[in-house]
C-alpha positions in Angstrom: -23.0 7.5 -6.6 -25.8 9.0 -4.5 -25.1 9.9 -0.9 -28.1 10.3 1.4 -27.3 11.5 4.8 -29.5 12.2 7.8 -28.9 15.6 9.3 -31.5 15.6 12.0 -29.3 14.5 14.8 -28.6 11.0 16.0 -30.1 10.7 19.5 -32.6 12.8 21.5 -29.9 14.1 23.8 -27.9 15.6 21.0 -29.0 19.0 19.6 -29.3 19.4 15.9 -27.3 22.5 15.8 -24.3 23.7 17.7 -24.2 27.2 16.4 -20.9 26.6 14.7 -19.0 29.8 14.0 -15.6 30.4 12.5 -13.3 29.9 15.5 -11.4 32.8 16.9 -7.8 31.6 16.9 -4.8 33.0 18.6 -1.5 33.2 16.5 -0.5 29.9 18.2 -3.7 28.3 17.0 -3.2 29.5 13.4 0.3 28.1 13.3 -0.9 24.8 14.6 -3.7 24.6 12.0 -1.2 25.4 9.3 1.0 22.6 10.5 -1.9 20.2 10.6 -2.7 21.0 7.0 0.8 20.1 5.8 0.5 17.4 3.2 4.1 16.9 2.7 4.7 13.9 4.9 2.2 11.3 3.6 2.7 12.3 0.0 6.3 11.6 0.3 6.0 7.9 0.9 7.5 8.6 4.3 5.8 9.8 7.5 5.2 13.5 7.8 7.2 13.8 11.0 8.9 17.2 11.5 12.0 18.0 13.7 13.4 19.9 16.7 12.8 23.6 17.2 14.7 26.3 19.0 13.2 27.7 22.2 12.6 31.1 20.5 12.4 32.1 16.8 15.1 34.3 15.3 14.4 38.0 15.1 12.1 39.0 12.2 14.9 41.0 10.6 17.2 38.1 10.6 14.7 35.5 9.4 15.2 35.7 5.7 19.0 35.2 6.1 18.5 32.5 8.7 16.3 30.5 6.3 19.2 30.1 3.9 22.1 27.7 4.3 25.6 28.9 4.3 26.1 28.3 0.6 23.3 30.8 -0.2 20.8 28.2 -1.5 17.4 27.9 0.0 17.8 24.1 0.0 17.4 21.4 -2.6 19.0 18.5 -4.4 22.6 18.1 -3.5 22.5 19.9 -0.2 24.1 18.2 2.8 22.0 18.5 6.0 23.6 17.9 9.4 26.9 17.1 7.8 25.6 13.6 6.7 22.3 13.6 5.0 22.6 14.3 1.2 19.3 15.5 -0.3 18.6 13.6 -3.5 15.0 14.0 -4.6 11.9 15.9 -3.5 9.2 13.5 -2.6 6.5 15.9 -1.5 5.9 19.5 -0.4 3.3 21.4 1.5 2.7 24.7 3.2 4.7 23.7 6.3 7.3 21.3 5.0 9.1 19.5 2.2 10.0 15.8 2.4 13.2 14.7 0.6 14.6 11.4 -0.2 18.2 11.5 1.1 21.2 9.4 1.6 22.8 8.9 5.0 26.5 9.0 4.3 27.5 7.7 7.7 25.6 4.4 7.7 25.1 4.3 3.8 21.3 4.0 3.7 18.4 5.8 2.1 16.3 8.0 4.5 13.5 10.5 4.3 14.2 14.0 5.6 11.5 16.5 6.4 12.5 20.1 6.0 10.4 22.6 7.9 9.0 25.5 6.1 7.1 28.2 8.0 5.3 30.9 5.9 7.1 34.2 6.1 4.0 36.1 7.2 3.9 34.3 10.5 5.1 36.1 13.5 7.8 35.1 15.9 5.4 33.5 18.4 3.6 31.5 15.7 7.0 30.4 14.2 8.2 29.2 17.6 4.9 27.3 18.1 5.3 25.6 14.7 8.8 24.6 15.5 7.7 23.2 18.9 5.0 21.2 17.2 7.6 19.7 14.8 9.8 18.7 17.7 6.7 17.1 19.4 5.9 15.2 16.2 9.4 13.6 16.2 9.2 12.9 20.0 5.8 11.4 19.7 6.7 9.0 16.9 10.1 8.1 18.4 8.6 6.9 21.7 6.4 4.3 19.9 8.2 1.0 19.3 6.0 -0.7 16.6 6.6 -1.8 13.0 3.4 0.0 12.0 4.8 3.4 13.1 7.5 5.2 11.2 11.0 5.0 12.7 12.6 8.3 13.6 16.4 8.2 13.1 17.5 11.7 14.0 16.5 15.4 14.5 18.9 17.9 13.1 18.9 21.6 14.0 20.2 23.6 11.0 19.9 27.2 10.1 17.8 27.6 13.3 15.3 25.1 11.9 14.6 21.5 13.0 14.8 18.8 10.4 13.4 15.3 11.0 15.2 12.3 9.6 13.2 9.1 9.4 13.0 5.8 7.6 12.1 5.9 4.0 8.9 4.0 3.5 8.6 2.8 -0.1 4.9 2.8 -1.0 1.8 4.9 -1.5 -0.7 6.4 0.9 -4.1 4.9 1.3 -5.5 8.1 0.0 -3.6 7.6 -3.3 -4.9 4.0 -3.5 -8.5 5.1 -2.9 -8.1 7.7 -5.7 -8.0 4.7 -8.0 -11.0 2.9 -6.5 -12.4 1.3 -3.3 -11.2 -1.7 -1.5 -13.0 -5.0 -0.8 -13.9 -5.4 2.8 -11.3 -8.1 3.5 -8.4 -5.8 2.3 -9.9 -2.8 4.1 -10.0 -5.0 7.3 -6.4 -6.1 6.8 -5.2 -2.5 6.5 -7.5 -1.4 9.4 -6.1 -4.1 11.6 -2.5 -2.9 11.0 -3.5 0.7 11.8 -5.3 -0.4 14.9 -2.2 -2.3 16.2 -0.1 0.8 15.5 -2.7 3.0 17.4 -2.8 0.5 20.3 1.0 0.8 20.6 0.8 4.6 20.5 -1.9 4.6 23.2 0.2 2.3 25.4 3.1 4.8 25.0 0.8 7.7 26.1 0.3 9.1 22.6 -3.0 10.0 20.9 -2.6 10.4 17.1 -5.6 12.7 16.6 -5.2 12.8 12.8 -5.9 9.3 11.5 -7.0 9.5 7.9 -6.1 7.8 4.6 -3.4 10.3 3.7 -1.5 9.3 6.9 -1.6 5.6 6.2 1.1 4.3 4.0 0.8 1.0 2.1 4.4 -0.1 1.9 6.3 -3.1 0.4 5.7 -6.6 1.5 2.2 -5.8 2.7 3.5 -3.4 5.4 1.1 -0.7 6.6 2.6 2.3 8.4 0.8 5.0 10.3 2.5 8.4 9.8 2.3 12.1 10.7 2.2 12.6 14.4 2.3 16.4 13.9 -0.8 17.1 16.0 -0.4 14.1 18.4 -1.2 14.6 22.1 1.5 13.3 24.3 0.7 12.3 27.9 2.5 14.5 30.4 3.1 17.3 28.0 1.3 20.6 28.0 -1.1 21.0 25.0 -0.1 23.4 22.2 -3.7 24.3 21.5 -6.0 26.4 23.7 -9.2 24.9 25.2 -12.0 24.7 22.7 -9.8 24.8 19.6 -8.9 21.8 17.5 -6.8 21.0 14.4 -7.0 18.0 12.1 -9.1 16.9 9.1 -12.7 17.8 9.7 -14.3 14.8 8.1 -12.2 12.4 10.3 -12.4 14.2 13.6 -14.4 12.6 16.4 -17.5 14.6 17.7 -16.0 15.1 21.2 -13.0 16.9 19.7 -15.3 19.2 17.7 -17.0 20.1 20.9 -13.7 20.9 22.5 -13.8 18.0 25.0 -10.6 16.2 26.0 -10.1 13.2 23.6 -9.1 9.7 24.5 -8.2 6.6 22.6 -11.9 6.3 21.6 -11.3 9.4 19.4 -8.6 7.7 17.4 -10.9 4.6 17.0 -13.7 6.9 15.6 -11.3 8.2 13.0 -10.3 4.7 12.1 -13.9 3.8 11.7 -14.3 6.7 9.2 -11.2 5.4 7.4 -12.7 2.0 7.1 -15.9 3.5 5.7 -14.0 5.5 3.2 -12.0 2.5 2.1 -15.1 0.5 1.1 -17.3 3.4 0.0 -14.8 5.9 -1.5 -15.4 8.8 0.8 -16.1 9.8 4.4 -19.8 9.7 5.3 -19.5 13.1 6.9 -17.9 15.0 4.0 -19.9 18.1 3.0 -19.1 21.0 0.6 -17.9 23.3 3.4 -16.0 22.8 6.6 -18.8 24.0 8.9 -21.2 21.7 7.1 -18.8 18.8 7.6 -18.4 19.5 11.3 -22.1 19.8 11.6 -22.5 16.4 10.0 -19.9 14.9 12.4 -21.9 16.2 15.3 -25.4 15.4 14.2 -25.7 13.2 11.1 -25.9 9.5 11.3 -23.9 8.0 8.4 -25.7 6.1 5.7 -25.3 2.3 6.1 -22.3 1.2 4.0 -23.5 -0.7 0.9 -20.2 -2.5 0.3 -18.8 -3.2 3.7 -20.4 -6.6 4.1 -19.8 -8.0 7.6 -17.5 -5.1 8.3 -20.5 -2.7 8.3 -21.7 -3.6 11.8 -18.2 -2.8 13.3 -18.0 0.5 11.4 -21.4 1.5 12.8 -20.3 0.8 16.3 -17.0 2.7 15.9 -19.0 5.8 14.6 -21.2 6.0 17.7 -21.5 9.7 18.8 -20.9 8.7 22.4 -17.2 7.7 23.0 -18.2 5.3 25.8 -20.5 3.4 23.5 -17.7 2.6 20.9 -16.1 -0.8 20.9 -12.8 -1.3 22.7 -9.5 -2.0 21.0 -9.9 -5.7 21.8 -13.3 -5.8 20.3 -12.3 -4.0 17.2 -9.2 -6.2 16.7 -11.3 -9.4 17.0 -13.9 -8.1 14.5 -11.2 -7.0 12.0 -9.4 -10.3 12.2 -12.6 -12.2 11.5 -13.0 -10.2 8.2 -9.4 -10.0 7.2 -8.6 -13.7 7.9 -11.9 -15.5 7.6 -12.2 -19.1 8.7 -11.9 -21.6 7.2 -9.2 -19.9 5.1 -9.4 -20.6 1.4 -6.4 -22.5 0.0 -3.8 -20.2 -1.5 -3.3 -20.3 -5.3 -0.5 -22.4 -6.6 1.3 -19.4 -8.0 1.1 -17.4 -4.8 0.1 -13.8 -4.3 2.3 -12.6 -7.1 0.4 -14.5 -9.8 -0.5 -11.4 -11.6 -2.9 -8.4 -11.4 -5.9 -10.3 -12.6 -8.1 -8.7 -9.9 -8.0 -5.4 -11.8 -9.6 -5.8 -15.3 -7.6 -2.8 -16.5 -4.4 -4.6 -16.0 -3.0 -7.6 -17.9 -3.8 -10.9 -16.5 -0.2 -12.1 -16.1 0.1 -15.5 -14.4 3.4 -14.9 -12.7 4.7 -17.6 -10.5 5.0 -16.9 -6.8 7.9 -17.5 -4.5 6.4 -20.8 -3.3 6.3 -22.2 -6.9 9.9 -20.9 -7.5 11.2 -22.8 -4.5 9.2 -25.9 -5.3 7.1 -25.6 -2.2 3.9 -26.2 -4.0 2.6 -28.7 -2.0 2.5 -30.0 1.0 -0.9 -31.0 -0.3 0.4 -32.6 -3.5 1.6 -36.1 -2.7 3.6 -38.4 -4.9 0.8 -40.8 -5.1 -1.6 -38.2 -6.5 1.0 -37.1 -9.0 1.3 -40.6 -10.3 -2.5 -40.9 -10.7 -2.5 -37.7 -12.7 0.3 -38.7 -15.0 -0.7 -40.4 -18.2 2.5 -41.2 -20.1 2.3 -42.1 -23.7 5.4 -44.1 -24.8 4.6 -43.4 -28.5 4.4 -39.6 -28.1 7.9 -39.0 -29.2 8.8 -36.8 -26.2 12.5 -36.5 -25.4 14.2 -38.9 -22.9 13.6 -37.8 -19.4 10.3 -36.1 -20.3 6.8 -37.3 -19.7 3.4 -36.4 -21.3 0.7 -35.0 -19.0 -3.0 -35.1 -20.0 -4.6 -31.9 -18.6 -7.7 -32.1 -20.8 -10.1 -31.9 -17.8 -8.4 -28.8 -16.4 -7.1 -26.7 -19.4 -8.3 -28.8 -22.4 -4.8 -29.6 -23.5 -1.9 -32.2 -23.3 1.6 -31.1 -22.6 5.0 -32.6 -22.0 7.3 -31.7 -19.0 10.5 -33.0 -17.6 10.0 -36.1 -15.5 10.0 -35.5 -11.8 8.4 -32.0 -12.0 5.9 -31.5 -9.2 2.3 -30.7 -10.3 -0.1 -28.2 -8.7 -3.4 -27.2 -10.1 -5.6 -24.2 -9.4 -8.9 -23.6 -11.2 -8.0 -23.4 -14.9 -4.3 -23.4 -14.5 -1.7 -26.1 -13.9 1.9 -25.5 -12.8 4.8 -27.9 -12.9 8.0 -27.1 -10.9 11.3 -28.9 -11.0 12.4 -30.4 -7.6 15.1 -27.8 -7.1 12.7 -24.9 -7.7 14.9 -23.4 -10.5 12.4 -23.8 -13.4 8.6 -23.8 -13.6 6.2 -24.5 -16.4 2.5 -23.3 -16.3 -0.4 -23.5 -18.7 -3.5 -21.4 -18.0 -6.9 -21.3 -19.8 -9.3 -18.3 -19.5 -12.5 -17.4 -21.3 -14.0 -14.1 -22.5 -10.8 -12.7 -23.9 -11.6 -9.8 -26.3 -8.0 -8.7 -27.1 -5.8 -10.3 -29.7 -2.7 -12.2 -28.5 -0.5 -9.3 -29.5 -2.6 -6.7 -27.6 -2.4 -8.9 -24.5 1.3 -9.4 -24.7 2.0 -5.7 -25.2 -0.2 -4.8 -22.3 1.6 -7.4 -20.2 5.0 -6.0 -21.2 3.9 -2.5 -20.2 2.8 -3.9 -16.8 6.2 -5.4 -16.2 8.0 -2.2 -17.3 5.8 -0.1 -14.9 6.9 -2.2 -11.9 4.6 -5.2 -11.9 2.4 -3.6 -9.3 0.6 -6.1 -7.1 -1.1 -5.2 -3.8 -0.2 -1.5 -4.0 3.5 -2.2 -4.4 5.9 -2.7 -7.2 7.3 -6.2 -7.3 9.9 -5.7 -10.0 12.2 -3.1 -11.6 14.4 -2.7 -14.6 12.1 -4.8 -16.7 12.9 -5.1 -20.4 11.5 -7.4 -23.0 10.2 -8.0 -26.5 7.0 -9.2 -28.2 6.9 -11.4 -31.3 4.0 -12.8 -33.3 4.6 -16.5 -34.2 2.0 -19.0 -35.4 0.8 -21.8 -33.2 -1.5 -24.6 -34.4 -2.3 -22.5 -37.4 -3.4 -19.5 -35.3 -1.8 -16.1 -34.8 -0.1 -16.1 -31.4 2.2 -13.8 -29.4 5.5 -14.5 -27.8 6.5 -12.4 -24.7 10.1 -12.5 -23.6 10.8 -10.4 -20.5 13.5 -10.1 -17.9 13.2 -8.1 -14.6 14.9 -7.7 -11.2 12.8 -8.8 -8.3 11.8 -6.5 -5.5 10.2 -9.2 -3.4 11.7 -9.5 0.1 12.8 -13.1 -0.2 14.8 -12.7 -3.4 15.2 -9.0 -3.8 17.9 -8.0 -6.3 17.8 -11.3 -8.2 17.1 -11.1 -11.9 14.5 -13.4 -13.5 13.2 -14.2 -17.0 9.9 -15.3 -18.2 8.8 -16.7 -21.7 5.1 -16.7 -22.5 3.2 -18.0 -25.5 -0.3 -16.5 -25.8 -2.9 -17.8 -28.2 -6.7 -17.2 -28.5 -9.3 -19.4 -30.3 -12.3 -18.1 -32.3 -14.5 -18.2 -29.2 -12.4 -15.9 -27.1 -10.7 -18.6 -25.1 -7.1 -17.7 -24.3 -4.3 -20.2 -23.6 -1.1 -19.0 -22.0 2.0 -21.2 -21.7 4.7 -19.8 -19.5 8.2 -20.9 -18.4 9.9 -19.1 -15.5 13.7 -19.2 -15.0 16.6 -17.2 -13.6 18.1 -14.7 -16.0 21.7 -16.0 -15.5 23.2 -17.0 -18.9 23.4 -20.8 -18.4 20.0 -21.1 -16.6 18.3 -18.9 -19.1 19.7 -21.1 -21.9 18.3 -24.2 -20.2 15.0 -22.4 -19.6 14.7 -21.6 -23.3 15.3 -25.2 -24.2 12.5 -26.3 -21.8 10.2 -23.6 -23.2 10.8 -24.7 -26.8 10.3 -28.4 -26.0 7.1 -27.8 -24.1 5.7 -25.6 -26.9 6.7 -28.2 -29.5 4.7 -31.0 -27.7 1.8 -28.9 -26.5 -1.6 -29.9 -28.0 -4.5 -27.6 -27.3 -7.8 -29.3 -28.3 -10.0 -26.4 -29.2 -7.8 -24.1 -31.3 
């Protein structure tokens, strides 16, 4: 991708060069910059929030001993922190801290614990500053009551070091997501809207984040977006830990006024959010250069190239990246613009199978037509009336279907005729039809797709791998403990594949429940794929009934162009 950037300054009142020089930093500043560079928090899947510090650092001679717990270990799996938090697994590590997955023995829940690590070469003053910053991080996050900001549970002072205990956010950082590719504008706007609301709550609480970037945005389960790492936040009413004219943070996301040493306001966080939105749709910050001075120069003087993929989001991004803080849109304006992109009107009707209908949006993943929660519960349609269902039913008394079953002609939709139990509710979406029993226990679907280049066995094995790897949809795993088999039967004189898979759901509504899916996959000579699927609970009796339904549907399925 070619990136053309203007470096001649944006407006006539802005100079093209600010004589940027490597800053002269006090020991305090160096400790602060080191803390800001700590990648441990976001990489952990939990916010990078450090803990509470002592007023003064221990004497240099005593430092190595103080850094070790009483049992002589430097920390690690199996260590008990604060008498209650059992460290189980390292989630991430950086220059200033390590984040652990831990178990809180008192309330019996998983948590994330950030262990502070200060380089041995730092002096006592720098060490004390780093610890004070960790305490401020915990205090800043704790004073914000918002679901988009990580929850701080506890701060433990152990071995003279502060440890932060926080909620364990299951998910990935936006930076990790963007490593795999850019986002469409609508999804970028959805995430941006959640971050904006978290920032608004922080600003209302008197906290400026000052380090909004993809690595500090977590995409959690159930579409949750969490803003993390308040390590360099500015808290209203507290003395700054940096000297005038110095700054810490990620250069390509820092607002121009901060680079110039001016006092930042909420508009500075909005600038950073604008850069995040740009990076989400284009893949990188518009101000990134090969060196830090070059990046800072670009922040000050370069006008970003217009985003080629932002669509209607582009105008908002341009306004958010205005060099003059007073010319940027307000939180209310940004919220309205993001809502318009994230939730366009009129809203398109949701697919019958719900959001969990498979990762078809990514061509590298198997197109698994999983049934969503709505289909499982039989809530397919408020829009599907009994009268419409009767119109669509074409029963053939001579078809030989079992008693209590009826034949459905779906030639116009999927070029096939199938039989389903009588009373099942019908819902159609593009080239897929789904029938769900009134109690929402079983569901039958038949889908038709063109342009398939893989064999049925290749498709089934790829699908099984997707299940086994967590059934990732929308940046989150939707299942676990998946196990299954692939067979190669013959259907209508063509080689086919039979996928039999069971998994435990991680969806919020039915988390912990085990399900089973049976799928028959067949492809004709023109690359048209047909997929018959029956969904059922994995419990023994229900699975046996689901198998019977699958075999009966398969026996009476007639695909016209195989």
